[in-house]
C-alpha positions as CSV (number, residue, x, y, z in Angstrom):
1,M,125.3,58.6,-66.7
2,A,121.9,57.7,-68.1
3,L,118.3,59.0,-68.2
4,E,115.3,57.0,-67.0
5,I,111.7,56.9,-68.3
6,I,109.3,56.6,-65.3
7,E,105.8,55.3,-64.9
8,S,104.1,58.4,-66.2
9,C,105.2,57.3,-69.7
10,V,102.2,56.5,-72.0
11,N,104.2,54.5,-74.6
12,C,103.5,57.0,-77.3
13,R,106.7,55.9,-79.1
14,A,107.8,59.5,-79.9
15,C,111.2,59.1,-78.3
16,A,112.4,55.8,-79.6
17,P,113.1,56.8,-83.2
18,L,115.1,59.9,-82.1
19,C,117.6,58.1,-79.8
20,P,121.0,58.1,-81.6
21,N,122.1,55.1,-79.6
22,R,118.9,53.0,-79.8
23,A,118.9,53.0,-76.0
24,I,115.1,53.2,-75.7
25,V,113.3,49.9,-75.7
26,A,109.6,49.1,-75.7
27,A,108.6,47.4,-72.4
28,Q,105.6,47.1,-70.2
29,P,104.2,49.0,-68.5
30,H,106.2,51.8,-70.1
31,F,109.3,52.3,-72.3
32,L,112.7,51.9,-70.7
33,I,116.2,53.4,-71.4
34,D,119.1,51.0,-71.5
35,A,121.6,52.6,-69.2
36,D,124.5,50.9,-70.9
37,R,123.6,52.6,-74.2
38,C,122.3,56.0,-73.1
39,T,124.8,58.8,-73.4
40,E,122.2,61.6,-72.8
41,C,122.9,62.4,-76.5
42,L,126.3,63.9,-75.6
43,G,128.4,64.2,-78.7
44,D,125.3,64.0,-80.9
45,F,122.9,66.7,-79.8
46,A,123.0,69.7,-77.3
47,L,120.0,68.2,-75.4
48,P,118.6,64.7,-74.9
49,Q,116.3,64.1,-77.8
50,C,114.0,61.8,-75.9
51,A,113.1,64.6,-73.4
52,E,112.9,67.2,-76.2
53,I,110.1,65.3,-77.9
54,C,108.3,63.7,-75.0
55,P,104.8,65.0,-74.7
56,I,104.4,63.9,-71.0
57,E,105.8,66.3,-68.4
58,G,108.1,64.6,-66.0
59,A,108.3,61.3,-67.7
60,I,112.0,61.4,-68.3
61,V,114.4,62.0,-65.4
62,N,118.1,62.4,-65.1
63,E,120.4,60.3,-62.9
64,I,119.4,62.2,-59.7
65,G,115.6,61.9,-60.4
66,E,115.0,65.5,-61.7
67,P,112.6,65.6,-64.6
68,L,114.0,67.0,-67.8
69,N,110.7,68.4,-68.8
70,P,109.2,69.3,-65.4
71,A,105.5,70.2,-64.7
72,G,104.5,73.4,-66.5
73,S,107.4,73.2,-69.0
74,L,105.3,72.0,-71.9
75,T,102.0,73.7,-71.1
76,G,103.4,77.0,-69.8
77,I,101.0,76.7,-66.9
78,P,102.7,76.9,-63.5
79,P,101.9,73.8,-61.4
80,A,100.3,75.8,-58.6
81,C,98.0,77.5,-61.0
82,W,97.1,74.3,-62.7
83,A,96.2,72.7,-59.4
84,S,93.9,75.6,-58.6
85,V,92.2,75.3,-62.0
86,K,91.8,71.5,-61.6
87,A,90.2,72.0,-58.2
88,E,87.8,74.6,-59.5
89,I,86.8,72.2,-62.4
90,A,86.3,69.3,-60.0
91,A,84.0,71.5,-57.8
92,R,81.6,72.2,-60.7
């Protein structure tokens, strides 16, 4: 049981200081989570702290690849609506 930081991570460093197990390590091209140390914050917090602070939607996924902060969760903008707005902006 471990979380994973994927390629959309921008190395902002917000998550690393919050990890109670020091499972998050700086790496290139993006931060990584040491699976041997990650407990998903069980026993320490109700929710994984890395995902709670991460400003990039979808950058942290669970063991089956589901994002803990999926698209639209931080902005409140549904993905379909955002795609439509981006297309409209691009057309200008």
